[in-house]
N, C-alpha and C positions, 0 to 999 in steps of 0.2 A: 556468441552472446546469445542470451535468452530475451524474449519480449513479452512483457504482460500489459494487460489494460487495466485501468483504474476507474473506480466508481466512488464518488460522493453521494451521488443521486440527488443532484442540485436541482433546484425548482425555484426560480424567481417569480415573484408575483407579477400579474394577477393569477390568481388560481381559479379553477372551477371545479364542479364535483368529480370530473374525471382526470384531473391533472395528475394525481399520484398514480391513479389506475395505468394511465397511459405512460407514465414515466417508468413505472415498473416493467411492464409489458414491453416497451421499447427496449430497456436495458438488457433484458432477458433474451431478447430476439438478437441484439449485437453480441451478447456472449455466444449465441450459437454460431454465429457467423465466425467469430475469433475461433472456436473450437474447430469449425470445419477447415478454416484458413491455415491453422497450424501456429497460432499462438500459443506460447507456453503457461501462462499464468492468467487469472483474473483475480483483482484484488478489491475488496470492499471493506470500506471503513466502519467504525461503530461511533455515531455522534448522538448526542441527545439534545433536543431543544434548539438547535441552531437553524432557525427558520431561513429558508431560501438557500442557505449554504450546503445543508446535507439533511435529507429525509431518509437516511440509512441508519435506523436505529436498532434493528434486529438483523445484522449480516448473516448469522446463522440460518435464518429462514430464507434470505434471499439467495445465499449461497446453496442452501438445500434444494431450492428450485432449480437452480442453475445446475446442480448435479444430476438432475433428472433429464436434463435437456441437451447434455455434453456427453462425451465419451473419453477425452484425453487431457483437456485442459486442466491444470491443476488450480485448486480453489483456495485463495488466500484470504485469512483475516487480516486485514491491514488497517487497522488492528483492533483486537479486543481489550477494552479498557480494563485493566485487572482491578482498579479500585472501586469501579463501578459494578463488579461481578464478584459473586462468592466463586472461592477456587473450586467447590464441588461442581457448580453449575459450568464453570469454565471447562473442567475436565470432561462432565457430561456432554456438553454442546459440540466440543472438538471431536470426540470420540464418536458421537452420532454422525456428524457429517463426514468423517473419515470412513464409516460403514457404508453409509448411502452413495459416496463417490468412489468406493473401491479403492481408497488409500490414495486419494489425491489432495489432501489437505495440507497447507501450509499454515503454520500457528503464529501469527504476528501479535506481538504484545505491546502496550504502551500505558502510560500514566494516566491519561486524560490531560486537558490541559488548562480550563477556565473555571471559574467559580460557578458560571452559568449551568456547566454540566456537572459538576461535582456535588455542589451542596445539595440538591435535591435526594442524593443518595446518601447523605449524611458523612461526606468524606471531605475533612479540612484540606484545602489546596496545599498548605505548607507540611502536610503529611504524606502527600500523594507518593513520593519516593519510597518512603518507609513502607508504606502499603504494598507498593507495586513489589519491593524485593522479598517481602514476606509471602506475598500471594504466590511467587514464582516457586519459593521454597515448599510450599503448601501442595500446590497443584502437581508437580512434576512426579512425585511418586504415585499420585493416583493414576497413571498411565498404566502402570505395572500390574502384573497378576497380583491377585490377593488383597489383603487388607491393609489399610495405611490409617495412621491418625497424625493429627497435627495440633501444637499447642504453641500458640503465639501471641503476641501483644493484640494483633487486630483479628486474627480467625482462630478459632477453637474447634476443631473437628475431632470427635471422638472415633475409635477405630471403626471402621467401615470399608466394604468393598464397593469402591464406587464404580458403578456400571453405566454404560458399556466400555469396552475396551477398544482403542483404535486397531486399524488394519495395520499400519505402520510401526514397525517396531524399532526402537523402544517408544517411539513417538513421533508425531508430525514435525519436520523441520521447524527451528524456532528463529522469530526474526524479532527487531526491536524497531518502533518507529524514531526515525531521527530527522529534527529538522534543522540541527546544527552539527558541525563537523566534530564538536567535542562529545555529543551525544554518539556518533558513529565510533568514536574511540571507546566509549563506554561499552557499547554493543559488543566490538571486538574483546575487550576484557573479560566479559561475560560469556563469550562463545556464540552470541546470536549474530544472524545475518542482519545486516544494516538495511532498513528500508528507508532511502533518503527522500523525505518529503520536502524537497527544496529545490527550487529551479536554479540551478548553477550551469554555467557553461562547461566546456569540455576541460579546459585548462585547470578550474577550480575542482572538476570532477576528479581530476587526476590526484591533487592533493588529499581529497577525501579517502581515495584508495589507499595511497601511500599511508596516511596516518592511521587508518583503520587497520591495514596488516602489521603495520609496526606494533601497534597496540596489542594485537592478537598474538604476535609472536614473542614479545617481551613482556607482557604484563597479564597474561590469561589466568583469571580467577574466577571461575564459575560459581553462580549463586547456589547451585544443587547439583545432583548427579543427573547430568543428560547429556546427549550427544550433540556437540559443536556443530555449528553451521556457518563456516567462513564463506560468507557471500556479501556482495555490495550491489545493491539495486538502487536506481535513481529514477524518480519521476520526471516527465517531461511534458509540456504541452504539446499538443499534437493536431496536426490536420494535413493530409496528404490529399492532393488534387493533382489535375493534369498541369496546371501551371502555378507559380509561384503566387499570382495574383489572385487566383481563384481560391487558393489554399488561405491566403491571408484574409480575404474578405470572409470565407467561410468559418475561419478560426477567431474572428474578432471578439466574440464573446467568451473566450477561454479564459481571459485574464481576469473574468469575475472570481475565478478560484482564487488568485492571489489577492484582489482586492478584499474579498470577504474574510480572508485570514487575518488581513490587517485590521478590518473592520471590528470583528469580534474582540480582537486583541486589545484594541482601544476603548471600545464603548461597552463591551460586556455583553449588548443585546440589542435587538432591533427595536426602537421605540413604536408603538402603535401609531399607524398613520405615516410613518417614514417611507418615501419612495426610494428604496435602496438602489433600484436599478437606475434611476436618474442621477443619483449620487455617483454611482459606478460610471455611467456614461462621460460625465464630466471628468472623472479621474482617468479614464481608458485614454484620453488624448495627451495625459502627463509624459514626461520624458521617462519616468520609471516605469510605467506601463509599456512604453515602446521598447524599453531594454528586455522585459520579461518576455514580451512578444518574439522578439528577435532571438532569445535564447532557446526557444522552443523548436521542436521538429515539425516546423510548418513550412510546407512548400511542396514543389514538385518532387517525383520520386528522385530525380537526380541531385537537388538540392539537399534532400534529407540523407541520400546516402554519402554525400560529402561530410556531411556534420557527424553522422553515425561513426564514419570512420575514425574522427578525431576521438569521440567516447570508447570506440574499441581499442585505440591506442593508449588510451589512459587506464584500460583493463578493468571496465566495469563489467560486472557479471550479467547483470540484467537492466533493461531499459523499460521502464513501466510507463505507458503511454495514457495519459489524462484525455480519453475520448469524449466523455460527456460532461460538460461544464456549461454554465450560463443558460444561454438559448440556442445553442448550436443545435441544428436540425438534425433528426433522426436518419432522414434519407443521406444527408452529406456524412454522417458518421458511418453508415453501414459502407458507403462507397469508399471512403477513406480507408477503412479496415481492409477491404478487399484489394484496393490497389496497392496499398504498402505491403500486403502479404505477396502479392503477385510480382512487384517490381522492386522491392527493397529488401525484404527479408532473406531472400535466398542468398545473396552475398554474405550475410552475417551469421547465419545460423548453421552454415557449413562447419565441418570439424575445424577448430583452429588450434593446432598444435603449439603456436608460439604463446597464445594465452595460457594453455595447459601447463606449458613448461614453465612460464612465468609464475603462475600461481603455485606450483609445486616447488619452486624454489623459494617462494616467499614463506611457504608453510614448512620449509625444511625437510620437504619429501624427496626421495629419489624415483619416486614412480609416478605414473601418470594418474591424474585424480579421476 
């Protein structure tokens, strides 16, 4: 099993002049710790205009900074919004980051979600799937050597040599953002890894994995000529501490992530003057919030190890830990990352021949992956 860390760059009000500066500096320090401690991936989102929920609108810059402060951890776009980015710029940004990191980029893609994000870029929400699919077809040839052109409904690119080219050949691994199991099935049909941005318990995760690999093996139909990436990753709320009680207390704010997802889905934006944190505190006591908290990887090393065994049995390829959320304190995040790496990860990062054999069988291969 692989382990990643996940960043929305959340910043609840009140804000000061240093709030965003401190946030970025602290998150980069956390990524340095993750790199030294042996975590496999760091994932950064792309969102626009989502106050308090995500202040990460230029992930290629954030990950570019991380590339110079790390040596081994893979740098994941989780994800680039294709409808709000021209395919040429996408290829240029991904390739540049791959060069800066000496071939450590993971290329996650998504459609974008709401009118709040898409409208300022002139993208109708009801056409975002069509735009996404056309963008994939346009961008993939741009990673290859030589010139390429694309003529479509949404993008018209005359023959050009898009530069630079990535270190990884033919391109960095491909992923799709998935908030529903049906989207994970679509990712499989296209040959993308599934980035499961949904909080699901281990038994539900097993269903995601089964449906993903069933679709991959029976209905594979890529959008373009690219290397498939059969993988299932899932995000989990996270806090590791010496005791379950300390972990729950320190992680109390991470359900802010789930609350804000629902808030923006319902209301579209935060109205001026609304104290969103107060609204969140009221919701945090609800049964729904408690279920979400219980489903997270929150607790002592022993508690988290027990829960991870269930995810390993479900054949999840990667667990992505939501380390920075709400008002979780930077020292607690750093301590949690180090404790998890020393007391939990060794059991799950060792070679796992059972998982390799299971995956090889599902993919119809007779050799180890």
